[in-house]
C-alpha positions as CSV (number, residue, x, y, z in Angstrom):
1,M,7.9,11.7,-4.5
2,P,8.4,14.8,-2.3
3,Q,10.8,14.6,0.6
4,I,9.1,14.4,4.0
5,D,10.8,15.7,7.1
6,Q,10.2,12.8,9.5
7,Y,10.3,14.9,12.6
8,I,7.6,17.3,11.3
9,F,5.6,14.4,10.0
10,N,5.7,12.7,13.4
11,Q,4.7,16.0,15.1
12,N,1.8,16.6,12.8
13,L,0.7,12.9,13.1
14,A,0.8,13.1,16.9
15,L,-1.2,16.3,16.9
16,T,-3.8,14.9,14.5
17,Q,-4.1,11.7,16.6
18,Q,-4.6,13.8,19.8
19,Y,-7.2,16.0,18.0
20,C,-9.1,13.0,16.6
21,A,-9.1,11.3,20.0
22,A,-10.5,14.4,21.6
23,Q,-13.1,14.9,18.8
24,S,-14.3,11.3,18.9
25,E,-15.5,11.8,22.5
26,N,-18.3,14.0,21.2
27,Q,-21.3,11.7,21.0
28,Q,-23.7,14.4,19.9
29,M,-22.1,14.8,16.4
30,S,-22.0,12.5,13.4
31,I,-18.7,11.0,12.3
32,A,-18.4,13.5,9.4
33,E,-19.1,16.5,11.8
34,I,-16.5,15.2,14.3
35,F,-13.7,14.7,11.8
36,R,-14.6,17.6,9.6
37,S,-14.9,20.2,12.4
38,F,-12.5,22.5,10.6
39,N,-14.4,24.3,8.0
40,P,-12.3,27.1,6.4
41,T,-13.8,30.2,4.9
42,V,-12.8,30.4,1.3
43,R,-13.5,33.6,-0.6
44,G,-15.9,34.7,2.0
45,Q,-18.0,31.5,2.5
46,P,-17.6,28.3,4.4
47,L,-16.1,25.5,2.2
48,F,-18.9,23.1,3.1
49,S,-22.1,22.6,5.0
50,Y,-23.9,19.4,6.1
51,Q,-27.1,17.7,5.1
52,D,-28.7,14.4,6.3
53,G,-27.2,11.7,4.1
54,R,-30.0,9.2,4.7
55,S,-32.9,8.6,2.2
56,S,-36.4,9.3,3.4
57,S,-37.1,5.6,3.9
58,Q,-33.9,5.3,6.1
59,V,-35.0,8.3,8.2
60,E,-38.5,6.7,8.7
61,N,-36.8,3.4,9.7
62,N,-34.5,5.2,12.2
63,S,-31.4,4.0,10.4
64,T,-28.0,5.2,11.8
65,P,-27.8,8.9,11.1
66,W,-25.0,10.2,9.0
67,M,-24.3,13.6,7.6
68,M,-23.1,14.4,4.1
69,A,-20.9,17.3,3.2
70,R,-22.3,19.8,0.6
71,W,-19.3,21.5,-0.9
72,A,-19.7,25.2,-1.7
73,F,-17.3,24.7,-4.7
74,D,-14.4,22.5,-5.8
75,L,-11.1,23.9,-4.7
76,I,-9.3,22.3,-7.6
77,D,-11.5,24.1,-10.1
78,Q,-11.0,27.6,-8.6
79,Q,-9.2,30.2,-10.6
80,P,-6.7,31.3,-9.4
81,A,-6.0,28.0,-7.7
82,W,-6.6,27.9,-3.9
83,P,-3.3,27.3,-2.2
84,I,-3.6,23.9,-0.6
85,E,-0.5,24.5,1.5
86,K,-2.3,27.4,3.2
87,L,-5.3,25.2,3.9
88,F,-3.0,22.6,5.5
89,E,-1.2,25.3,7.6
90,D,-4.6,26.7,8.8
91,L,-5.8,23.2,9.7
92,M,-2.7,22.4,11.8
93,S,-3.0,25.8,13.5
94,F,-6.7,25.0,14.3
95,K,-5.7,21.7,15.8
96,E,-3.0,23.3,17.9
97,Q,-5.5,25.8,19.2
98,H,-8.0,23.1,20.2
99,C,-5.5,20.6,21.7
100,P,-3.8,21.2,25.0
101,K,0.0,20.7,24.8
102,Q,0.9,17.2,26.0
103,E,3.9,15.1,26.1
104,S,4.2,12.5,23.4
105,I,1.3,10.0,23.6
106,E,1.1,7.0,21.4
107,Y,-2.3,6.2,19.9
108,N,-3.3,3.0,18.2
109,G,-5.0,3.2,14.9
110,D,-4.8,3.2,11.2
111,I,-4.0,5.9,8.6
112,L,-6.6,6.1,5.9
113,I,-5.1,6.7,2.4
114,A,-7.4,7.6,-0.5
115,Q,-6.6,7.9,-4.1
116,I,-8.2,11.2,-5.0
117,D,-8.8,10.6,-8.7
118,C,-10.1,7.0,-8.2
119,T,-13.6,7.5,-6.8
120,V,-17.0,5.9,-6.9
121,C,-20.1,8.0,-7.2
122,D,-22.7,5.4,-6.1
123,G,-23.0,6.7,-2.5
124,V,-21.5,3.6,-0.9
125,S,-18.4,5.5,0.5
126,E,-20.7,8.0,2.3
127,H,-23.0,5.4,3.7
128,E,-20.3,2.9,4.9
129,S,-18.2,5.6,6.5
130,L,-21.2,7.5,7.9
131,G,-20.3,10.5,5.9
132,L,-16.6,10.7,6.7
133,I,-15.8,9.9,3.0
134,D,-17.7,11.5,0.2
135,Y,-17.6,11.1,-3.5
136,I,-17.0,14.8,-4.4
């Protein structure tokens, strides 16, 4: 297991909490759009776009809207491999630009941990999380 600098982890967690709290105030966007507001450009194109995740019958019945990410390509399959560390650094820089500097604030909440290689592809993850989690 890699060593984690606790100070840096706490700083990044506080920034992420602050960013998510600010983003969640936007009532005009879906959950997926709120929490996937950082869309890096990879090899000249956005990494993902959105599409309505509901079936046509759900749309007709006015079910809760949710957006599904359409990935331009899988970063893991890219040759040469896309540097995930750079993606993380760009994400943290984006959050710093969009969050005013504040003193330490404590937020209540949970940390979601997902096992990347243990997925389901039946669409339940997307539907239940309103598009926050997808199977790709």
